[in-house]
PDB file of the backbone (N, CA, C, O) and the ligand in Angstrom, with CONECT records:
HET     ZN  A 101       1
ATOM      1  N   MET A   1       0.847  -1.277  -0.020  1.00  0.00           N
ATOM      2  CA  MET A   1      -0.014   0.059  -0.031  1.00  0.00           C
ATOM      3  C   MET A   1       0.918   1.288  -0.013  1.00  0.00           C
ATOM      4  O   MET A   1       2.038   1.267   0.499  1.00  0.00           O
ATOM      5  N   ALA A   2       0.412   2.272  -0.564  1.00  0.00           N
ATOM      6  CA  ALA A   2       1.031   3.487  -0.728  1.00  0.00           C
ATOM      7  C   ALA A   2       0.120   4.648  -0.492  1.00  0.00           C
ATOM      8  O   ALA A   2      -1.076   4.568  -0.774  1.00  0.00           O
ATOM      9  N   THR A   3       0.669   5.756   0.032  1.00  0.00           N
ATOM     10  CA  THR A   3      -0.206   6.905   0.275  1.00  0.00           C
ATOM     11  C   THR A   3      -0.033   7.914  -0.903  1.00  0.00           C
ATOM     12  O   THR A   3       1.074   8.371  -1.189  1.00  0.00           O
ATOM     13  N   TYR A   4      -1.122   8.227  -1.543  1.00  0.00           N
ATOM     14  CA  TYR A   4      -1.139   9.228  -2.609  1.00  0.00           C
ATOM     15  C   TYR A   4      -1.845  10.578  -2.174  1.00  0.00           C
ATOM     16  O   TYR A   4      -2.769  10.616  -1.361  1.00  0.00           O
ATOM     17  N   GLU A   5      -1.389  11.505  -2.711  1.00  0.00           N
ATOM     18  CA  GLU A   5      -1.983  12.932  -2.366  1.00  0.00           C
ATOM     19  C   GLU A   5      -2.756  13.462  -3.421  1.00  0.00           C
ATOM     20  O   GLU A   5      -2.302  13.432  -4.565  1.00  0.00           O
ATOM     21  N   TYR A   6      -3.952  13.982  -3.162  1.00  0.00           N
ATOM     22  CA  TYR A   6      -4.840  14.632  -4.035  1.00  0.00           C
ATOM     23  C   TYR A   6      -5.276  15.940  -3.576  1.00  0.00           C
ATOM     24  O   TYR A   6      -5.334  16.221  -2.379  1.00  0.00           O
ATOM     25  N   ARG A   7      -5.594  16.773  -4.544  1.00  0.00           N
ATOM     26  CA  ARG A   7      -6.166  18.138  -4.105  1.00  0.00           C
ATOM     27  C   ARG A   7      -7.487  18.488  -4.625  1.00  0.00           C
ATOM     28  O   ARG A   7      -7.670  18.520  -5.842  1.00  0.00           O
ATOM     29  N   CYS A   8      -8.362  18.736  -3.847  1.00  0.00           N
ATOM     30  CA  CYS A   8      -9.688  19.158  -4.197  1.00  0.00           C
ATOM     31  C   CYS A   8      -9.628  20.720  -4.423  1.00  0.00           C
ATOM     32  O   CYS A   8      -9.014  21.375  -3.582  1.00  0.00           O
ATOM     33  N   PRO A   9     -10.176  21.327  -5.420  1.00  0.00           N
ATOM     34  CA  PRO A   9     -10.121  22.797  -5.561  1.00  0.00           C
ATOM     35  C   PRO A   9     -10.851  23.477  -4.379  1.00  0.00           C
ATOM     36  O   PRO A   9     -10.498  24.589  -3.988  1.00  0.00           O
ATOM     37  N   ARG A  10     -11.856  22.808  -3.825  1.00  0.00           N
ATOM     38  CA  ARG A  10     -12.636  23.520  -2.669  1.00  0.00           C
ATOM     39  C   ARG A  10     -12.079  23.212  -1.410  1.00  0.00           C
ATOM     40  O   ARG A  10     -11.959  24.113  -0.579  1.00  0.00           O
ATOM     41  N   ASP A  11     -11.659  21.852  -1.115  1.00  0.00           N
ATOM     42  CA  ASP A  11     -11.403  21.396   0.247  1.00  0.00           C
ATOM     43  C   ASP A  11      -9.886  21.271   0.514  1.00  0.00           C
ATOM     44  O   ASP A  11      -9.449  21.125   1.655  1.00  0.00           O
ATOM     45  N   GLY A  12      -9.088  21.334  -0.600  1.00  0.00           N
ATOM     46  CA  GLY A  12      -7.657  21.192  -0.259  1.00  0.00           C
ATOM     47  C   GLY A  12      -7.134  19.892  -0.479  1.00  0.00           C
ATOM     48  O   GLY A  12      -7.784  19.097  -1.158  1.00  0.00           O
ATOM     49  N   ALA A  13      -5.946  19.551   0.053  1.00  0.00           N
ATOM     50  CA  ALA A  13      -5.205  18.343  -0.159  1.00  0.00           C
ATOM     51  C   ALA A  13      -5.710  17.326   0.826  1.00  0.00           C
ATOM     52  O   ALA A  13      -6.098  17.631   1.954  1.00  0.00           O
ATOM     53  N   PHE A  14      -5.689  16.117   0.353  1.00  0.00           N
ATOM     54  CA  PHE A  14      -6.077  14.890   1.302  1.00  0.00           C
ATOM     55  C   PHE A  14      -5.305  13.661   0.842  1.00  0.00           C
ATOM     56  O   PHE A  14      -4.921  13.600  -0.326  1.00  0.00           O
ATOM     57  N   ASP A  15      -5.078  12.751   1.643  1.00  0.00           N
ATOM     58  CA  ASP A  15      -4.282  11.475   1.240  1.00  0.00           C
ATOM     59  C   ASP A  15      -5.303  10.320   0.999  1.00  0.00           C
ATOM     60  O   ASP A  15      -6.337  10.192   1.655  1.00  0.00           O
ATOM     61  N   VAL A  16      -4.931   9.548   0.054  1.00  0.00           N
ATOM     62  CA  VAL A  16      -5.627   8.256  -0.255  1.00  0.00           C
ATOM     63  C   VAL A  16      -4.732   7.122  -0.208  1.00  0.00           C
ATOM     64  O   VAL A  16      -3.747   7.125  -0.945  1.00  0.00           O
ATOM     65  N   THR A  17      -4.963   6.119   0.599  1.00  0.00           N
ATOM     66  CA  THR A  17      -3.964   4.925   0.569  1.00  0.00           C
ATOM     67  C   THR A  17      -4.568   3.823  -0.384  1.00  0.00           C
ATOM     68  O   THR A  17      -5.703   3.383  -0.200  1.00  0.00           O
ATOM     69  N   LEU A  18      -3.752   3.399  -1.416  1.00  0.00           N
ATOM     70  CA  LEU A  18      -4.073   2.572  -2.408  1.00  0.00           C
ATOM     71  C   LEU A  18      -2.835   1.565  -2.575  1.00  0.00           C
ATOM     72  O   LEU A  18      -1.726   1.840  -2.116  1.00  0.00           O
ATOM     73  N   PRO A  19      -3.104   0.407  -3.250  1.00  0.00           N
ATOM     74  CA  PRO A  19      -2.052  -0.363  -3.614  1.00  0.00           C
ATOM     75  C   PRO A  19      -1.026   0.272  -4.613  1.00  0.00           C
ATOM     76  O   PRO A  19      -1.404   1.076  -5.466  1.00  0.00           O
ATOM     77  N   ILE A  20       0.220  -0.090  -4.491  1.00  0.00           N
ATOM     78  CA  ILE A  20       1.189   0.602  -5.309  1.00  0.00           C
ATOM     79  C   ILE A  20       0.951   0.476  -6.765  1.00  0.00           C
ATOM     80  O   ILE A  20       0.761  -0.637  -7.256  1.00  0.00           O
ATOM     81  N   GLY A  21       0.951   1.597  -7.513  1.00  0.00           N
ATOM     82  CA  GLY A  21       0.766   1.578  -8.832  1.00  0.00           C
ATOM     83  C   GLY A  21      -0.721   1.577  -9.306  1.00  0.00           C
ATOM     84  O   GLY A  21      -1.044   1.310 -10.464  1.00  0.00           O
ATOM     85  N   THR A  22      -1.503   1.865  -8.419  1.00  0.00           N
ATOM     86  CA  THR A  22      -3.076   1.815  -8.815  1.00  0.00           C
ATOM     87  C   THR A  22      -3.617   3.216  -8.574  1.00  0.00           C
ATOM     88  O   THR A  22      -4.832   3.411  -8.602  1.00  0.00           O
ATOM     89  N   ALA A  23      -2.771   4.176  -8.342  1.00  0.00           N
ATOM     90  CA  ALA A  23      -3.320   5.520  -8.140  1.00  0.00           C
ATOM     91  C   ALA A  23      -3.733   6.215  -9.596  1.00  0.00           C
ATOM     92  O   ALA A  23      -3.034   6.251 -10.609  1.00  0.00           O
ATOM     93  N   ALA A  24      -4.977   6.719  -9.421  1.00  0.00           N
ATOM     94  CA  ALA A  24      -5.540   7.322 -10.705  1.00  0.00           C
ATOM     95  C   ALA A  24      -4.986   8.675 -10.624  1.00  0.00           C
ATOM     96  O   ALA A  24      -4.357   9.120  -9.664  1.00  0.00           O
ATOM     97  N   ALA A  25      -5.299   9.359 -11.824  1.00  0.00           N
ATOM     98  CA  ALA A  25      -4.837  10.766 -11.987  1.00  0.00           C
ATOM     99  C   ALA A  25      -5.899  11.681 -11.185  1.00  0.00           C
ATOM    100  O   ALA A  25      -5.592  12.741 -10.638  1.00  0.00           O
ATOM    101  N   ARG A  26      -7.177  11.124 -11.195  1.00  0.00           N
ATOM    102  CA  ARG A  26      -8.172  11.887 -10.565  1.00  0.00           C
ATOM    103  C   ARG A  26      -9.045  10.929  -9.636  1.00  0.00           C
ATOM    104  O   ARG A  26      -9.307   9.763  -9.929  1.00  0.00           O
ATOM    105  N   VAL A  27      -9.422  11.526  -8.577  1.00  0.00           N
ATOM    106  CA  VAL A  27     -10.414  10.598  -7.608  1.00  0.00           C
ATOM    107  C   VAL A  27     -11.452  11.483  -7.139  1.00  0.00           C
ATOM    108  O   VAL A  27     -11.379  12.686  -7.388  1.00  0.00           O
ATOM    109  N   LEU A  28     -12.363  11.020  -6.515  1.00  0.00           N
ATOM    110  CA  LEU A  28     -13.355  11.807  -5.910  1.00  0.00           C
ATOM    111  C   LEU A  28     -13.074  12.358  -4.582  1.00  0.00           C
ATOM    112  O   LEU A  28     -12.685  11.588  -3.704  1.00  0.00           O
ATOM    113  N   CYS A  29     -13.235  13.658  -4.325  1.00  0.00           N
ATOM    114  CA  CYS A  29     -12.879  14.238  -2.971  1.00  0.00           C
ATOM    115  C   CYS A  29     -13.716  13.501  -1.916  1.00  0.00           C
ATOM    116  O   CYS A  29     -14.891  13.158  -2.049  1.00  0.00           O
ATOM    117  N   VAL A  30     -12.897  13.302  -0.803  1.00  0.00           N
ATOM    118  CA  VAL A  30     -13.513  12.626   0.314  1.00  0.00           C
ATOM    119  C   VAL A  30     -14.545  13.431   1.106  1.00  0.00           C
ATOM    120  O   VAL A  30     -15.308  12.933   1.934  1.00  0.00           O
ATOM    121  N   VAL A  31     -14.495  14.716   0.771  1.00  0.00           N
ATOM    122  CA  VAL A  31     -15.368  15.643   1.563  1.00  0.00           C
ATOM    123  C   VAL A  31     -16.640  16.012   0.857  1.00  0.00           C
ATOM    124  O   VAL A  31     -17.757  15.871   1.354  1.00  0.00           O
ATOM    125  N   CYS A  32     -16.377  16.522  -0.403  1.00  0.00           N
ATOM    126  CA  CYS A  32     -17.544  17.054  -1.191  1.00  0.00           C
ATOM    127  C   CYS A  32     -17.934  16.095  -2.414  1.00  0.00           C
ATOM    128  O   CYS A  32     -19.008  16.239  -2.998  1.00  0.00           O
ATOM    129  N   GLY A  33     -17.088  15.198  -2.740  1.00  0.00           N
ATOM    130  CA  GLY A  33     -17.379  14.278  -3.827  1.00  0.00           C
ATOM    131  C   GLY A  33     -17.094  14.779  -5.160  1.00  0.00           C
ATOM    132  O   GLY A  33     -17.419  14.133  -6.157  1.00  0.00           O
ATOM    133  N   ASP A  34     -16.437  16.026  -5.233  1.00  0.00           N
ATOM    134  CA  ASP A  34     -16.081  16.582  -6.543  1.00  0.00           C
ATOM    135  C   ASP A  34     -14.725  15.789  -6.944  1.00  0.00           C
ATOM    136  O   ASP A  34     -14.124  15.021  -6.193  1.00  0.00           O
ATOM    137  N   GLU A  35     -14.401  16.084  -8.114  1.00  0.00           N
ATOM    138  CA  GLU A  35     -13.073  15.522  -8.711  1.00  0.00           C
ATOM    139  C   GLU A  35     -11.936  16.269  -8.225  1.00  0.00           C
ATOM    140  O   GLU A  35     -11.876  17.499  -8.219  1.00  0.00           O
ATOM    141  N   ALA A  36     -10.986  15.438  -7.793  1.00  0.00           N
ATOM    142  CA  ALA A  36      -9.659  15.986  -7.127  1.00  0.00           C
ATOM    143  C   ALA A  36      -8.688  15.353  -7.963  1.00  0.00           C
ATOM    144  O   ALA A  36      -8.817  14.202  -8.382  1.00  0.00           O
ATOM    145  N   VAL A  37      -7.543  16.233  -8.249  1.00  0.00           N
ATOM    146  CA  VAL A  37      -6.375  15.706  -9.028  1.00  0.00           C
ATOM    147  C   VAL A  37      -5.294  15.398  -8.198  1.00  0.00           C
ATOM    148  O   VAL A  37      -5.111  16.006  -7.144  1.00  0.00           O
ATOM    149  N   ARG A  38      -4.498  14.421  -8.626  1.00  0.00           N
ATOM    150  CA  ARG A  38      -3.385  13.888  -7.949  1.00  0.00           C
ATOM    151  C   ARG A  38      -2.248  15.009  -8.010  1.00  0.00           C
ATOM    152  O   ARG A  38      -2.036  15.670  -9.026  1.00  0.00           O
ATOM    153  N   ILE A  39      -1.536  15.153  -6.810  1.00  0.00           N
ATOM    154  CA  ILE A  39      -0.534  16.040  -6.699  1.00  0.00           C
ATOM    155  C   ILE A  39       0.703  15.291  -6.255  1.00  0.00           C
ATOM    156  O   ILE A  39       0.591  14.178  -5.740  1.00  0.00           O
ATOM    157  N   PHE A  40       1.913  15.884  -6.443  1.00  0.00           N
ATOM    158  CA  PHE A  40       3.147  15.199  -5.918  1.00  0.00           C
ATOM    159  C   PHE A  40       3.845  16.096  -5.099  1.00  0.00           C
ATOM    160  O   PHE A  40       4.025  17.253  -5.478  1.00  0.00           O
ATOM    161  N   SER A  41       4.291  15.660  -3.929  1.00  0.00           N
ATOM    162  CA  SER A  41       5.020  16.375  -3.073  1.00  0.00           C
ATOM    163  C   SER A  41       6.241  15.652  -2.402  1.00  0.00           C
ATOM    164  O   SER A  41       6.384  14.443  -2.583  1.00  0.00           O
ATOM    165  N   ALA A  42       7.024  16.285  -1.717  1.00  0.00           N
ATOM    166  CA  ALA A  42       8.195  15.630  -1.075  1.00  0.00           C
ATOM    167  C   ALA A  42       7.562  14.753   0.072  1.00  0.00           C
ATOM    168  O   ALA A  42       6.751  15.206   0.879  1.00  0.00           O
ATOM    169  N   PRO A  43       8.035  13.392   0.061  1.00  0.00           N
ATOM    170  CA  PRO A  43       7.511  12.541   1.146  1.00  0.00           C
ATOM    171  C   PRO A  43       8.201  12.593   2.368  1.00  0.00           C
ATOM    172  O   PRO A  43       9.424  12.456   2.397  1.00  0.00           O
ATOM    173  N   LEU A  44       7.450  12.800   3.501  1.00  0.00           N
ATOM    174  CA  LEU A  44       7.854  12.745   4.902  1.00  0.00           C
ATOM    175  C   LEU A  44       9.209  13.372   5.129  1.00  0.00           C
ATOM    176  O   LEU A  44      10.045  12.801   5.829  1.00  0.00           O
ATOM    177  N   LEU A  45       9.450  14.563   4.538  1.00  0.00           N
ATOM    178  CA  LEU A  45      10.692  15.336   4.854  1.00  0.00           C
ATOM    179  C   LEU A  45      10.462  16.245   6.115  1.00  0.00           C
ATOM    180  O   LEU A  45       9.564  17.086   6.169  1.00  0.00           O
ATOM    181  N   ALA A  46      11.264  16.022   7.015  1.00  0.00           N
ATOM    182  CA  ALA A  46      11.122  16.904   8.362  1.00  0.00           C
ATOM    183  C   ALA A  46      11.569  18.260   7.932  1.00  0.00           C
ATOM    184  O   ALA A  46      12.505  18.416   7.148  1.00  0.00           O
ATOM    185  N   ARG A  47      10.882  19.244   8.459  1.00  0.00           N
ATOM    186  CA  ARG A  47      11.267  20.683   8.255  1.00  0.00           C
ATOM    187  C   ARG A  47      11.815  21.236   9.569  1.00  0.00           C
ATOM    188  O   ARG A  47      11.186  21.102  10.619  1.00  0.00           O
ATOM    189  N   THR A  48      12.884  21.801   9.506  1.00  0.00           N
ATOM    190  CA  THR A  48      13.398  22.398  10.652  1.00  0.00           C
ATOM    191  C   THR A  48      12.679  23.775  11.081  1.00  0.00           C
ATOM    192  O   THR A  48      12.576  24.701  10.276  1.00  0.00           O
ATOM    193  N   PRO A  49      12.227  23.845  12.293  1.00  0.00           N
ATOM    194  CA  PRO A  49      11.619  25.018  12.700  1.00  0.00           C
ATOM    195  C   PRO A  49      12.578  26.300  12.488  1.00  0.00           C
ATOM    196  O   PRO A  49      13.779  26.202  12.743  1.00  0.00           O
ATOM    197  N   ARG A  50      12.018  27.501  12.016  1.00  0.00           N
ATOM    198  CA  ARG A  50      12.900  28.540  11.640  1.00  0.00           C
ATOM    199  C   ARG A  50      13.794  29.081  12.751  1.00  0.00           C
ATOM    200  O   ARG A  50      14.941  29.446  12.495  1.00  0.00           O
ATOM    201  N   PRO A  51      13.271  29.138  14.015  1.00  0.00           N
ATOM    202  CA  PRO A  51      14.151  29.576  15.043  1.00  0.00           C
ATOM    203  C   PRO A  51      15.316  28.602  15.257  1.00  0.00           C
ATOM    204  O   PRO A  51      16.443  29.049  15.471  1.00  0.00           O
ATOM    205  N   LEU A  52      15.084  27.323  15.209  1.00  0.00           N
ATOM    206  CA  LEU A  52      16.079  26.337  15.415  1.00  0.00           C
ATOM    207  C   LEU A  52      17.149  26.441  14.210  1.00  0.00           C
ATOM    208  O   LEU A  52      18.360  26.395  14.428  1.00  0.00           O
ATOM    209  N   ALA A  53      16.604  26.582  12.942  1.00  0.00           N
ATOM    210  CA  ALA A  53      17.519  26.761  11.872  1.00  0.00           C
ATOM    211  C   ALA A  53      18.418  28.058  12.070  1.00  0.00           C
ATOM    212  O   ALA A  53      19.627  28.016  11.838  1.00  0.00           O
ATOM    213  N   ALA A  54      17.886  29.018  12.434  1.00  0.00           N
ATOM    214  CA  ALA A  54      18.679  30.232  12.704  1.00  0.00           C
ATOM    215  C   ALA A  54      19.694  30.091  13.770  1.00  0.00           C
ATOM    216  O   ALA A  54      20.791  30.644  13.683  1.00  0.00           O
ATOM    217  N   ALA A  55      19.334  29.340  14.800  1.00  0.00           N
ATOM    218  CA  ALA A  55      20.400  29.075  15.911  1.00  0.00           C
ATOM    219  C   ALA A  55      21.435  28.142  15.332  1.00  0.00           C
ATOM    220  O   ALA A  55      22.606  28.287  15.682  1.00  0.00           O
ATOM    221  N   ILE A  56      21.119  27.251  14.524  1.00  0.00           N
ATOM    222  CA  ILE A  56      22.255  26.313  13.930  1.00  0.00           C
ATOM    223  C   ILE A  56      23.024  27.082  13.081  1.00  0.00           C
ATOM    224  O   ILE A  56      24.250  26.985  13.131  1.00  0.00           O
ATOM    225  N   GLU A  57      22.372  27.982  12.156  1.00  0.00           N
ATOM    226  CA  GLU A  57      23.077  28.780  11.277  1.00  0.00           C
ATOM    227  C   GLU A  57      24.208  29.706  12.077  1.00  0.00           C
ATOM    228  O   GLU A  57      25.367  29.858  11.691  1.00  0.00           O
ATOM    229  N   ARG A  58      23.698  30.216  13.119  1.00  0.00           N
ATOM    230  CA  ARG A  58      24.533  31.259  13.839  1.00  0.00           C
ATOM    231  C   ARG A  58      25.581  30.444  14.422  1.00  0.00           C
ATOM    232  O   ARG A  58      26.743  30.837  14.320  1.00  0.00           O
ATOM    233  N   ALA A  59      25.306  29.310  15.046  1.00  0.00           N
ATOM    234  CA  ALA A  59      26.459  28.548  15.707  1.00  0.00           C
ATOM    235  C   ALA A  59      27.498  28.008  14.654  1.00  0.00           C
ATOM    236  O   ALA A  59      28.681  27.861  14.959  1.00  0.00           O
ATOM    237  N   ALA A  60      27.044  27.741  13.498  1.00  0.00           N
ATOM    238  CA  ALA A  60      28.001  27.224  12.476  1.00  0.00           C
ATOM    239  C   ALA A  60      28.825  28.539  12.013  1.00  0.00           C
ATOM    240  O   ALA A  60      30.044  28.492  11.846  1.00  0.00           O
ATOM    241  N   GLY A  61      28.153  29.574  11.842  1.00  0.00           N
ATOM    242  CA  GLY A  61      28.784  30.815  11.385  1.00  0.00           C
ATOM    243  C   GLY A  61      29.837  31.350  12.430  1.00  0.00           C
ATOM    244  O   GLY A  61      30.825  31.958  12.019  1.00  0.00           O
ATOM    245  N   SER A  62      29.634  31.129  13.795  1.00  0.00           N
ATOM    246  CA  SER A  62      30.488  31.655  14.714  1.00  0.00           C
ATOM    247  C   SER A  62      31.781  30.853  14.768  1.00  0.00           C
ATOM    248  O   SER A  62      32.761  31.307  15.358  1.00  0.00           O
ATOM    249  N   ALA A  63      31.802  29.659  14.158  1.00  0.00           N
ATOM    250  CA  ALA A  63      33.046  28.881  14.081  1.00  0.00           C
ATOM    251  C   ALA A  63      34.080  29.588  13.342  1.00  0.00           C
ATOM    252  O   ALA A  63      35.255  29.621  13.707  1.00  0.00           O
ATOM    253  N   ASP A  64      33.603  30.182  12.242  1.00  0.00           N
ATOM    254  CA  ASP A  64      34.693  30.791  11.278  1.00  0.00           C
ATOM    255  C   ASP A  64      34.825  32.326  11.625  1.00  0.00           C
ATOM    256  O   ASP A  64      35.913  32.902  11.602  1.00  0.00           O
ATOM    257  N   THR A  65      33.716  32.901  11.927  1.00  0.00           N
ATOM    258  CA  THR A  65      33.800  34.414  12.241  1.00  0.00           C
ATOM    259  C   THR A  65      32.970  34.785  13.533  1.00  0.00           C
ATOM    260  O   THR A  65      31.816  35.214  13.510  1.00  0.00           O
ATOM    261  N   PRO A  66      33.726  34.556  14.662  1.00  0.00           N
ATOM    262  CA  PRO A  66      33.036  34.816  15.815  1.00  0.00           C
ATOM    263  C   PRO A  66      32.585  36.345  16.003  1.00  0.00           C
ATOM    264  O   PRO A  66      33.204  37.280  15.496  1.00  0.00           O
ATOM    265  N   GLU A  67      31.527  36.478  16.728  1.00  0.00           N
ATOM    266  CA  GLU A  67      30.990  37.860  16.981  1.00  0.00           C
ATOM    267  C   GLU A  67      31.899  38.500  17.771  1.00  0.00           C
ATOM    268  O   GLU A  67      32.511  37.892  18.650  1.00  0.00           O
ATOM    269  N   VAL A  68      32.084  39.893  17.511  1.00  0.00           N
ATOM    270  CA  VAL A  68      32.977  40.689  18.312  1.00  0.00           C
ATOM    271  C   VAL A  68      32.099  41.468  19.212  1.00  0.00           C
ATOM    272  O   VAL A  68      31.120  42.042  18.736  1.00  0.00           O
ATOM    273  N   VAL A  69      32.374  41.536  20.498  1.00  0.00           N
ATOM    274  CA  VAL A  69      31.637  42.298  21.498  1.00  0.00           C
ATOM    275  C   VAL A  69      32.580  43.483  21.903  1.00  0.00           C
ATOM    276  O   VAL A  69      33.797  43.355  22.038  1.00  0.00           O
ATOM    277  N   SER A  70      31.925  44.582  22.071  1.00  0.00           N
ATOM    278  CA  SER A  70      32.724  45.856  22.708  1.00  0.00           C
ATOM    279  C   SER A  70      32.720  45.965  24.173  1.00  0.00           C
ATOM    280  O   SER A  70      33.407  46.829  24.719  1.00  0.00           O
ATOM    281  N   GLU A  71      31.983  45.136  24.856  1.00  0.00           N
ATOM    282  CA  GLU A  71      31.968  45.205  26.299  1.00  0.00           C
ATOM    283  C   GLU A  71      31.536  43.861  26.917  1.00  0.00           C
ATOM    284  O   GLU A  71      30.985  43.024  26.201  1.00  0.00           O
ATOM    285  N   ILE A  72      31.747  43.648  28.104  1.00  0.00           N
ATOM    286  CA  ILE A  72      31.427  42.309  28.690  1.00  0.00           C
ATOM    287  C   ILE A  72      29.947  42.232  28.844  1.00  0.00           C
ATOM    288  O   ILE A  72      29.358  43.190  29.346  1.00  0.00           O
ATOM    289  N   PRO A  73      29.279  41.143  28.445  1.00  0.00           N
ATOM    290  CA  PRO A  73      27.841  41.020  28.564  1.00  0.00           C
ATOM    291  C   PRO A  73      27.444  41.044  29.906  1.00  0.00           C
ATOM    292  O   PRO A  73      28.124  40.485  30.767  1.00  0.00           O
ATOM    293  N   ALA A  74      26.318  41.690  30.188  1.00  0.00           N
ATOM    294  CA  ALA A  74      25.726  41.772  31.531  1.00  0.00           C
ATOM    295  C   ALA A  74      25.373  40.470  32.148  1.00  0.00           C
ATOM    296  O   ALA A  74      24.905  39.604  31.408  1.00  0.00           O
ATOM    297  N   ARG A  75      25.526  40.238  33.328  1.00  0.00           N
ATOM    298  CA  ARG A  75      25.045  39.115  33.961  1.00  0.00           C
ATOM    299  C   ARG A  75      23.646  38.895  33.980  1.00  0.00           C
ATOM    300  O   ARG A  75      22.884  39.859  34.043  1.00  0.00           O
ATOM    301  N   PRO A  76      23.189  37.631  33.930  1.00  0.00           N
ATOM    302  CA  PRO A  76      21.711  37.514  34.013  1.00  0.00           C
ATOM    303  C   PRO A  76      21.228  37.922  35.439  1.00  0.00           C
ATOM    304  O   PRO A  76      21.921  37.773  36.444  1.00  0.00           O
ATOM    305  N   ARG A  77      20.075  38.410  35.430  1.00  0.00           N
ATOM    306  CA  ARG A  77      19.470  38.912  36.736  1.00  0.00           C
ATOM    307  C   ARG A  77      19.096  37.677  37.516  1.00  0.00           C
ATOM    308  O   ARG A  77      18.544  36.686  37.037  1.00  0.00           O
ATOM    309  N   ALA A  78      19.485  37.859  38.870  1.00  0.00           N
ATOM    310  CA  ALA A  78      19.111  36.625  39.851  1.00  0.00           C
ATOM    311  C   ALA A  78      17.556  36.743  40.001  1.00  0.00           C
ATOM    312  O   ALA A  78      16.889  37.776  39.954  1.00  0.00           O
ATOM    313  N   ARG A  79      17.139  35.491  40.187  1.00  0.00           N
ATOM    314  CA  ARG A  79      15.748  35.265  40.365  1.00  0.00           C
ATOM    315  C   ARG A  79      15.305  35.968  41.659  1.00  0.00           C
ATOM    316  O   ARG A  79      16.039  35.886  42.644  1.00  0.00           O
ATOM    317  N   ARG A  80      14.183  36.636  41.718  1.00  0.00           N
ATOM    318  CA  ARG A  80      13.683  37.192  42.979  1.00  0.00           C
ATOM    319  C   ARG A  80      12.976  36.255  43.766  1.00  0.00           C
ATOM    320  O   ARG A  80      13.090  36.279  44.991  1.00  0.00           O
ATOM    321  N   SER A  81      12.196  35.362  43.141  1.00  0.00           N
ATOM    322  CA  SER A  81      11.524  34.356  43.881  1.00  0.00           C
ATOM    323  C   SER A  81      11.870  33.010  43.352  1.00  0.00           C
ATOM    324  O   SER A  81      11.887  32.819  42.136  1.00  0.00           O
ATOM    325  N   PRO A  82      12.149  32.056  44.214  1.00  0.00           N
ATOM    326  CA  PRO A  82      12.532  30.717  43.782  1.00  0.00           C
ATOM    327  C   PRO A  82      11.362  30.027  42.993  1.00  0.00           C
ATOM    328  O   PRO A  82      10.185  30.338  43.175  1.00  0.00           O
ATOM    329  N   ALA A  83      11.768  29.079  42.116  1.00  0.00           N
ATOM    330  CA  ALA A  83      10.835  28.405  41.396  1.00  0.00           C
ATOM    331  C   ALA A  83       9.933  27.562  42.286  1.00  0.00           C
ATOM    332  O   ALA A  83       8.739  27.446  42.008  1.00  0.00           O
ATOM    333  N   ASN A  84      10.478  26.964  43.362  1.00  0.00           N
ATOM    334  CA  ASN A  84       9.578  26.292  44.308  1.00  0.00           C
ATOM    335  C   ASN A  84       9.332  27.168  45.561  1.00  0.00           C
ATOM    336  O   ASN A  84      10.306  27.453  46.259  1.00  0.00           O
ATOM    337  N   PRO A  85       8.144  27.599  45.885  1.00  0.00           N
ATOM    338  CA  PRO A  85       7.840  28.413  47.043  1.00  0.00           C
ATOM    339  C   PRO A  85       8.558  27.902  48.468  1.00  0.00           C
ATOM    340  O   PRO A  85       8.945  28.689  49.332  1.00  0.00           O
ATOM    341  N   THR A  86       8.657  26.589  48.550  1.00  0.00           N
ATOM    342  CA  THR A  86       9.195  26.212  49.786  1.00  0.00           C
ATOM    343  C   THR A  86      10.568  26.370  49.934  1.00  0.00           C
ATOM    344  O   THR A  86      11.072  26.143  51.034  1.00  0.00           O
ATOM    345  N   HIS A  87      11.373  26.790  48.823  1.00  0.00           N
ATOM    346  CA  HIS A  87      12.809  27.155  48.877  1.00  0.00           C
ATOM    347  C   HIS A  87      12.927  28.463  49.738  1.00  0.00           C
ATOM    348  O   HIS A  87      13.915  28.637  50.452  1.00  0.00           O
ATOM    349  N   ALA A  88      11.885  29.402  49.662  1.00  0.00           N
ATOM    350  CA  ALA A  88      12.008  30.633  50.279  1.00  0.00           C
ATOM    351  C   ALA A  88      12.120  30.457  51.959  1.00  0.00           C
ATOM    352  O   ALA A  88      12.652  31.297  52.684  1.00  0.00           O
ATOM    353  N   ARG A  89      11.575  29.329  52.380  1.00  0.00           N
ATOM    354  CA  ARG A  89      11.609  29.123  53.832  1.00  0.00           C
ATOM    355  C   ARG A  89      13.032  28.408  54.269  1.00  0.00           C
ATOM    356  O   ARG A  89      13.286  28.206  55.456  1.00  0.00           O
ATOM    357  N   LEU A  90      13.821  28.090  53.343  1.00  0.00           N
ATOM    358  CA  LEU A  90      15.109  27.473  53.801  1.00  0.00           C
ATOM    359  C   LEU A  90      15.911  28.392  54.580  1.00  0.00           C
ATOM    360  O   LEU A  90      15.675  29.594  54.462  1.00  0.00           O
ATOM    361  N   PRO A  91      16.792  28.012  55.332  1.00  0.00           N
ATOM    362  CA  PRO A  91      17.715  28.881  56.104  1.00  0.00           C
ATOM    363  C   PRO A  91      18.698  29.576  55.167  1.00  0.00           C
ATOM    364  O   PRO A  91      19.172  28.915  54.243  1.00  0.00           O
ATOM    365  N   ARG A  92      19.027  30.794  55.319  1.00  0.00           N
ATOM    366  CA  ARG A  92      19.970  31.552  54.512  1.00  0.00           C
ATOM    367  C   ARG A  92      21.345  31.342  55.086  1.00  0.00           C
ATOM    368  O   ARG A  92      21.485  31.215  56.303  1.00  0.00           O
ATOM    369  N   PRO A  93      22.322  31.304  54.290  1.00  0.00           N
ATOM    370  CA  PRO A  93      23.729  31.146  54.676  1.00  0.00           C
ATOM    371  C   PRO A  93      24.226  32.339  55.539  1.00  0.00           C
ATOM    372  O   PRO A  93      25.387  32.364  55.948  1.00  0.00           O
TER     373      PRO A  93
HETATM  374 ZN    ZN A 101     -13.826  18.647  -2.001  1.00  0.00          ZN2+
END
């Protein structure tokens, strides 16, 4: 069995599972029953989320041309309240 992709002009793309080699160029839409045409797309390719791709790109770029800073980066601010409220009751050093 193989999964084939079709597109209805009204309802969009949908998948149909058929034996290999038996996919027709057109099938009836599973929603409205109108004619849907077969489309071809890249199968099961994972797409990297844009923020992750930017981070990977930046890390790779910094290997060759590291970013130059003009001052020491500020320290991250300390948390005012602990994540667990019971930690506030612990004895202080
Ligand atoms: Zn349809």
